[in-house]
Structure formats: structure tokens, C-alpha cells
C-alpha positions in Angstrom: -122.0 -31.7 -205.4 -124.2 -35.1 -205.3 -126.0 -33.8 -202.5 -127.0 -30.5 -204.1 -128.2 -31.6 -207.0 -130.6 -33.9 -205.0 -131.5 -30.4 -203.6 -131.8 -29.0 -206.9 -133.7 -32.0 -208.0 -136.1 -31.7 -204.8 -136.6 -27.6 -205.1 -137.5 -28.3 -209.2 -140.2 -30.9 -208.0 -141.7 -29.1 -205.0 -142.1 -26.1 -207.3 -143.3 -28.0 -210.1 -145.9 -29.7 -207.8 -146.7 -26.1 -206.3 -147.2 -24.9 -209.9 -149.5 -27.6 -210.8 -151.4 -27.1 -207.7 -151.8 -23.4 -207.8 -153.3 -23.9 -211.5 -155.6 -26.6 -210.3 -156.5 -24.5 -207.4 -157.2 -21.0 -209.5 -159.0 -23.5 -212.3 -161.7 -24.7 -209.3 -162.2 -21.1 -207.8 -160.3 -22.2 -205.0 -158.2 -19.2 -204.8 -159.8 -16.0 -206.3 -163.2 -16.8 -206.4 -165.3 -14.4 -207.9 -168.5 -13.2 -206.2 -171.7 -14.1 -208.0 -173.8 -11.3 -208.8 -177.4 -12.2 -208.4 -179.9 -10.3 -210.7 -183.4 -9.2 -209.6 -186.2 -10.0 -211.9 -188.9 -6.9 -211.4 -191.7 -6.8 -213.0 -193.3 -2.9 -214.0 -197.3 -2.9 -215.0 -197.6 0.3 -216.8 -200.7 1.7 -218.7 -199.2 2.7 -221.9 -196.0 1.7 -223.8 -195.8 5.3 -225.3 -192.0 6.3 -224.9 -193.0 10.0 -224.6 -195.2 9.2 -221.3 -192.8 7.3 -219.7 -189.4 8.5 -221.3 -187.7 10.2 -218.1 -189.3 7.6 -215.8 -187.4 4.7 -217.7 -184.5 6.5 -217.8 -184.2 6.8 -214.0 -185.5 3.3 -213.9 -182.4 1.8 -216.3 -180.1 4.1 -214.0 -181.1 2.2 -210.9 -181.3 -1.5 -212.5 -177.6 -0.8 -213.6 -176.6 -0.1 -210.0 -178.6 -2.5 -208.5 -178.5 -5.3 -210.8 -182.2 -5.5 -212.0 -183.8 -6.8 -214.5 -186.5 -4.7 -215.6 -189.6 -6.2 -217.4 -192.2 -4.0 -218.6 -195.9 -5.2 -219.0 -198.5 -2.8 -220.4 -202.3 -3.0 -219.9 -204.2 -4.1 -222.6 -207.0 -1.5 -222.2 -205.9 1.7 -220.1 -207.6 2.5 -217.0 -208.6 -1.6 -216.6 -208.3 -2.2 -212.8 -209.2 -6.0 -212.6 -206.4 -6.9 -215.7 -203.6 -5.0 -213.8 -204.4 -6.8 -210.4 -204.5 -10.2 -212.5 -200.7 -8.9 -214.3 -199.7 -8.6 -211.0 -200.5 -12.1 -209.7 -199.0 -13.4 -212.8 -195.7 -11.5 -212.6 -194.9 -12.7 -209.2 -196.1 -16.7 -210.6 -193.3 -16.5 -213.6 -190.9 -15.2 -211.0 -190.9 -11.4 -210.3 -189.1 -10.8 -206.9 -190.9 -7.7 -206.6 -193.3 -5.6 -208.6 -193.9 -1.9 -209.4 -197.3 -0.2 -210.7 -199.6 2.7 -210.7 -202.5 1.9 -209.3 -205.4 2.5 -211.9 -208.3 3.1 -208.8 -206.7 3.4 -205.4 -209.7 2.5 -203.9 -210.0 -1.0 -205.5 -206.4 -1.8 -205.1 -206.7 -1.4 -201.7 -209.6 -3.9 -201.3 -207.8 -6.2 -203.8 -204.7 -6.3 -202.0 -206.7 -6.5 -198.6 -208.3 -9.9 -199.9 -204.8 -11.0 -201.6 -201.6 -12.8 -200.3 -198.8 -12.1 -202.3 -195.0 -13.8 -202.1 -193.3 -10.6 -203.6 -193.3 -7.0 -202.1 -194.8 -3.9 -204.0 -193.6 -0.6 -204.7 -196.9 1.5 -205.4 -196.1 4.9 -207.6 -198.6 7.7 -207.2 -201.1 6.9 -204.6 -200.2 6.0 -200.8 -201.5 2.4 -200.2 -202.0 1.3 -196.9 -201.2 -2.3 -196.9 -197.9 -4.7 -195.3 -197.5 -6.2 -198.7 -196.5 -2.3 -200.0 -193.1 -1.7 -199.3 -192.7 1.7 -200.3 -195.1 4.1 -201.8 -193.2 6.9 -204.2 -195.9 9.5 -204.1 -197.3 12.9 -205.3 -199.4 15.2 -203.4 -202.5 15.2 -205.7 -204.4 18.1 -203.7 -201.1 20.1 -203.9 -200.8 19.8 -207.8 -204.6 21.4 -208.2 -203.9 23.6 -205.7 -201.0 25.0 -207.9 -203.0 24.6 -211.2 -205.9 26.5 -209.0 -203.8 29.3 -208.1 -202.2 29.8 -211.8 -206.0 30.0 -213.2 -206.8 32.4 -210.4 -203.8 34.9 -211.0 -203.8 34.9 -214.9 -208.1 34.5 -215.7 -210.9 36.7 -215.5 -213.2 35.3 -212.9 -216.0 36.2 -215.0 -214.7 33.3 -217.8 -216.0 29.6 -216.9 -213.2 27.0 -216.2 -213.7 23.4 -217.5 -211.7 20.9 -215.6 -211.1 17.9 -218.1 -210.4 14.2 -217.0 -210.6 10.6 -218.2 -212.1 10.1 -214.8 -212.3 10.9 -211.0 -212.0 7.4 -210.2 -208.6 7.0 -212.0 -204.9 7.4 -210.6 -204.5 11.0 -208.6 -207.2 12.6 -210.7 -209.7 12.9 -207.7 -207.2 14.7 -205.5 -206.5 17.0 -208.2 -209.6 17.8 -208.8 -210.2 18.8 -205.1 -207.6 21.3 -205.2 -208.4 22.9 -208.5 -212.0 23.0 -207.4 -211.4 24.6 -203.5 -209.1 27.3 -204.9 -211.2 28.5 -207.8 -214.8 28.3 -206.0 -213.4 30.4 -203.3 -211.4 32.6 -205.9 -215.2 33.0 -207.4 -215.0 31.2 -210.5 -217.3 28.8 -212.0 -215.8 25.6 -212.3 -217.4 23.0 -214.6 -216.4 18.8 -214.5 -215.9 17.4 -217.9 -215.0 13.7 -218.1 -214.3 12.2 -220.9 -216.7 9.9 -222.7 -215.2 9.1 -226.1 -212.8 11.4 -228.4 -215.2 13.7 -229.3 -216.0 14.9 -225.7 -213.2 17.9 -225.0 -213.8 19.0 -228.6 -217.2 19.3 -228.3 -216.6 21.3 -225.1 -214.3 23.6 -226.7 -216.4 24.0 -230.0 -219.3 25.5 -227.8 -217.2 28.5 -226.7 -216.8 29.4 -230.4 -220.7 29.9 -230.8 -221.6 33.3 -231.0 -222.5 34.8 -227.1 -220.7 31.7 -225.7 -217.9 33.6 -224.3 -214.5 32.7 -223.4 -213.1 29.9 -221.1 -210.1 28.8 -219.4 -209.5 24.8 -219.7 -207.7 22.7 -216.5 -206.9 19.1 -217.5 -206.8 16.7 -214.3 -204.4 14.4 -215.8 -201.5 14.0 -218.8 -203.8 12.0 -221.3 -206.1 14.5 -221.0 -204.0 17.4 -221.3 -202.2 16.0 -224.4 -205.8 15.6 -225.8 -206.6 19.2 -225.3 -204.0 20.7 -226.3 -203.9 18.7 -229.8 -207.2 19.9 -230.0 -205.8 23.7 -229.4 -203.0 23.0 -231.9 -204.9 21.8 -234.6 -207.5 24.8 -235.0 -206.1 28.9 -234.3 -209.6 30.0 -234.1 -209.8 28.1 -231.1 -207.2 30.0 -229.4 -209.4 33.3 -229.5 -211.9 31.8 -227.2 -210.0 29.3 -224.9 -207.9 32.0 -223.0 -205.8 29.6 -221.0 -205.1 25.6 -221.2 -203.8 24.4 -217.7 -202.8 20.9 -216.3 -200.5 17.9 -215.3 -198.0 16.3 -217.0 -194.3 16.5 -218.4 -193.7 15.0 -221.7 -191.8 16.3 -224.4 -194.5 16.5 -226.5 -196.3 18.8 -223.7 -193.2 20.9 -222.7 -193.3 21.6 -226.5 -196.6 23.0 -226.6 -195.9 24.8 -223.5 -192.8 26.5 -225.2 -195.1 27.1 -228.2 -198.0 28.9 -226.2 -200.1 26.7 -226.6 -200.3 25.4 -223.1 -200.1 27.9 -220.6 -198.9 26.1 -217.6 -198.3 23.0 -216.0 -197.8 21.2 -213.0 -195.2 18.0 -212.9 -193.3 16.4 -210.7 -189.5 14.5 -210.7 -190.1 10.9 -213.3 -186.5 10.4 -213.5 -186.5 10.3 -209.5 -189.8 8.0 -209.4 -188.1 5.4 -211.8 -185.4 5.4 -209.7 -186.6 5.7 -206.4 -189.2 2.8 -207.0 -186.4 0.2 -208.4 -183.8 0.9 -205.4 -186.2 0.5 -203.0 -187.7 -2.8 -204.8 -184.0 -4.2 -204.9 -183.7 -3.6 -201.3 -187.2 -4.9 -200.4 -186.0 -8.1 -202.2 -182.3 -8.4 -200.4 -184.4 -8.0 -196.9 -182.8 -4.3 -196.3 -185.6 -2.0 -196.5 -188.6 -1.2 -194.2 -191.7 -0.2 -195.0 -191.4 3.7 -196.1 -193.3 6.1 -197.8 -191.7 8.9 -200.1 -193.1 12.0 -201.1 -192.2 13.9 -204.3 -192.2 17.7 -204.7 -194.5 19.0 -207.5 -193.7 22.2 -209.7 -195.6 24.6 -211.7 -194.2 25.5 -215.0 -194.5 28.0 -217.3 -192.7 28.9 -220.7 -189.8 30.9 -219.0 -188.9 28.1 -216.6 -188.4 25.9 -219.3 -184.9 26.9 -219.8 -184.2 27.4 -216.1 -181.1 25.5 -214.9 -183.7 24.7 -211.6 -185.6 22.3 -213.8 -183.6 21.8 -216.7 -182.0 18.1 -215.4 -185.8 17.4 -214.3 -187.4 17.9 -217.4 -184.6 17.0 -219.8 -182.7 14.5 -218.0 -179.5 12.9 -219.5 -179.5 9.3 -220.2 
């Protein structure tokens, strides 16, 4: 009986010690040690804080950031198309702790020259342009020349050849504008159209060209906007005055913002070329995180572009791309 009591006491003592040991081990993470999730700070340098312009792009980024544990910071240029400031921001963000930077070059040629002279400690993901540089781990691009060809083919299919075609742009040196211009011009000139390049100088440039078509004897004309800001501005001018619609037989351009899609639906815009900006945002973050973790080799991703008119807005094929869910 006494022996049993001693054994019981020993068992109770051992059990108590085991419980205390288990408690101490678990409280100091010696048993179940949760895997620490590393958050990757990534800076995205954009030209405009307009949510409409970057809406689908941001949705794609937010989705990838959640899945890949990225902390996304959006940095806006103080002035649009400021190449020098963009490169200054790249250096500043890396110095401030960004593990990767995502950007759309204001001027592709100048960006290439600047990167060749610069030594950066964090990888870059470049959007829209194909920039050959070792620190650029991924290009998520779209074929600007092909986009221009699609716009040119649409104009050739709908517009009379005797009508002049005005090509509106913020400037050929910016973004994909030169490639889009080359594609449009090549198709239209081969089809027998007369094209006139109009580079924006101020807020009255496009309006002045449109108003000239209203003068007696001026005839009718079509407009192709080579970039999204130009398409938005031209569409707004036409929306503000029904008189212009009698003389501008068709407005075409590059873009896919909600405002532009609404104007396409209203018939203000005849057709536009766009691409999947949700995928662009998602893939850029995904590739940036993989580069930070060292699991990604240099890669070029070419996104498809699509020419869309009003009937396609409700097509299932394009619905997810144009109106992605949060």
C-alpha cells in the first residue's frame, strides 16, 4: 500500500513536471513555432492618382499583394511625363527600403540610357515597354505597333478614304505612343488615307482642330487618339457639343477606363483598343515578389490587345477583362 502511494506520488510529480515543461516549451515557441510571414515592400511609380485610370490595374495588384504578402506603395509623379523625376523616385524608393520597384517608363529611350548608367540594389519590373537591362527582372508589355494596326484597320473599315484622319497624342516620345502611331499610320497610308499628327501643346490644341472641321467647306474628319489621356480629352470635347458629331465621323483610340467605356456605350467613341490591365497589375507584383525571393529569372510577358466596339461591351469574352470583380 505504501509502495503504491509512492508510485502514485511519483507519477503525479512526473505528470506535473511534464505539464509545466510543456507549458514552458509552448510559451517560448519551442514546440509549435509559427512560420514568420515576411512582408515585401514594393513601390509602384505611377503618373496619375486617378482611380479610374488605374482602377483595374490596382485591383490586380491588390489581389497579388494579398496572395504574395506584398506591401504596395503608390508613388505619383508631381508632373505627368516627367522622366527625370521618375528616375529620381526610383532611387529614392530603393534607398527608403523598397525591395522592388514597378514603373511604366515615361520615355523608354531615356529610361534605358539612365539604367545603363545606374547601379540599383533592388530589381525593377517595367510595364508597357521592353527595356533590356540586367536589373529589369520582368517586362509586362503590350505590342503598341499591333494596337495601332488594329485601330488603323477599324478606321479603314468604317471611314471614307476622302476624309482626313487626325492622330492625337500627348507626345510621341511618351510610353507606347510612337509604336501606336507607326502602326496606325502604316495601315492608313497603305489604305489611301491622309493622316495628320497633332501633338498636344495645351488645353486648346485638340478643341482647335475639332472646331476647324465645323467651318464651311472644311468637310468631315476622323480622329484616332494614340494614348488614353488624349482619347479622354477628345471624347469629352465631343460629349460637350452635339454639333461636333456632324463633322467628326468617328473617334477611335487607346484606353479602357470606366469613363471611356461609358462613352463607347453612349456612341461618343466608335471603337477602342485595350488590354487586360488587371493581369498587368497582378503579374507585375507576382514577378516582383519572385525576384525579391530569388526564384525568378529575367522574363518578358506580352499581353494581348483587343479592339472593342459597343456590341462587345456585353460580350462574356471581354466582361471579366473590362469589369473585373474586387
